[in-house]
C-alpha positions as CSV (number, residue, x, y, z in Angstrom):
1,M,15.0,-28.9,33.7
2,N,11.7,-30.4,34.6
3,K,10.5,-33.1,32.1
4,E,7.2,-31.3,31.5
5,V,9.1,-28.1,30.6
6,Q,11.2,-30.0,28.1
7,I,8.1,-31.5,26.5
8,L,6.5,-28.1,26.3
9,L,9.6,-26.6,24.8
10,A,9.8,-29.4,22.2
11,D,6.1,-28.9,21.4
12,V,6.6,-25.1,20.9
13,I,9.6,-25.7,18.6
14,S,7.6,-28.2,16.6
15,W,4.7,-25.8,16.3
16,K,7.0,-23.0,15.2
17,N,8.7,-25.2,12.6
18,G,5.2,-26.2,11.3
19,W,4.2,-22.6,10.8
20,V,7.5,-21.7,9.2
21,H,7.1,-24.6,6.7
22,Y,3.4,-23.6,6.0
23,I,4.2,-19.9,5.4
24,Q,7.2,-20.7,3.2
25,R,5.2,-23.1,1.1
26,H,2.3,-20.6,0.6
27,L,4.6,-17.7,-0.1
28,S,6.5,-19.7,-2.6
29,R,3.3,-20.7,-4.4
30,F,2.1,-17.1,-4.4
31,A,5.4,-15.8,-5.7
32,H,5.4,-18.3,-8.5
33,Q,1.9,-17.5,-9.6
34,F,2.6,-13.7,-9.3
35,E,5.7,-14.0,-11.5
36,A,3.9,-16.1,-14.1
37,Q,1.1,-13.5,-14.4
38,K,3.6,-10.7,-14.4
39,D,5.6,-12.3,-17.2
40,I,2.4,-12.6,-19.3
41,L,1.7,-8.8,-18.8
42,V,5.3,-7.9,-19.6
43,D,5.3,-10.0,-22.8
44,I,2.2,-8.2,-23.9
45,L,3.6,-4.7,-23.1
46,M,7.0,-5.5,-24.7
47,A,5.4,-6.8,-27.9
48,R,3.8,-3.4,-28.5
49,R,6.3,-1.2,-26.8
50,G,4.9,2.3,-27.2
51,T,1.3,1.4,-28.1
52,Y,0.0,1.3,-24.5
53,Q,2.2,4.1,-23.2
54,R,-0.2,6.9,-23.8
55,P,-3.4,5.2,-22.4
56,F,-1.4,3.9,-19.4
57,L,-0.1,7.4,-18.6
58,H,-3.5,9.0,-19.0
59,I,-5.2,6.3,-16.8
60,S,-2.6,6.6,-14.1
61,L,-2.8,10.4,-14.0
62,T,-6.6,10.2,-13.9
63,I,-6.4,7.9,-10.9
64,L,-4.0,10.2,-9.2
65,L,-6.3,13.2,-9.9
66,I,-9.3,11.3,-8.5
67,A,-7.4,10.3,-5.4
68,G,-6.3,13.9,-4.9
69,V,-9.8,15.3,-5.3
70,T,-11.2,12.6,-3.0
71,G,-8.5,12.9,-0.4
72,A,-8.2,16.6,-0.1
73,P,-11.3,17.2,2.0
74,I,-10.3,14.3,4.3
75,I,-6.9,15.7,4.8
76,A,-8.3,19.3,5.3
77,N,-10.7,18.0,8.0
78,A,-7.8,16.3,9.8
79,Y,-6.3,19.8,10.5
80,P,-9.2,21.8,11.9
81,G,-7.2,25.0,12.5
82,G,-5.9,25.0,8.9
83,V,-9.0,25.9,7.0
84,P,-11.4,28.5,8.4
85,K,-15.1,27.7,8.3
86,K,-16.2,31.3,7.5
87,L,-14.5,34.0,5.5
88,R,-14.5,36.5,8.3
89,D,-12.6,34.1,10.6
90,M,-9.7,34.1,8.2
91,T,-6.8,36.4,9.0
92,P,-5.5,38.0,5.8
93,S,-1.9,37.6,5.0
94,S,-1.4,41.4,5.1
95,A,-2.5,41.5,8.7
96,V,0.2,39.1,9.9
97,A,3.0,40.9,11.8
98,T,6.5,40.1,10.7
């Protein structure tokens, strides 16, 4: 191989190793901080086992309902043939030949 190609290859390998080290270090720090915060939350929830169950269930279902009400028109507009614009454009189910 040409000497310049060998130098380029060594530089690329060194660059890749630097990125791998950087990403591993930052992912490790993030994972450690995430687990520490999660442990605090789990300790609080386990200390009062059923106390927060009802509000958590209500809040999560409310968020799901809001997401459904907000997302339904967006999904309906994504399929233009699915929802008729006017009532007279709609074919009644009794008129569909089987």
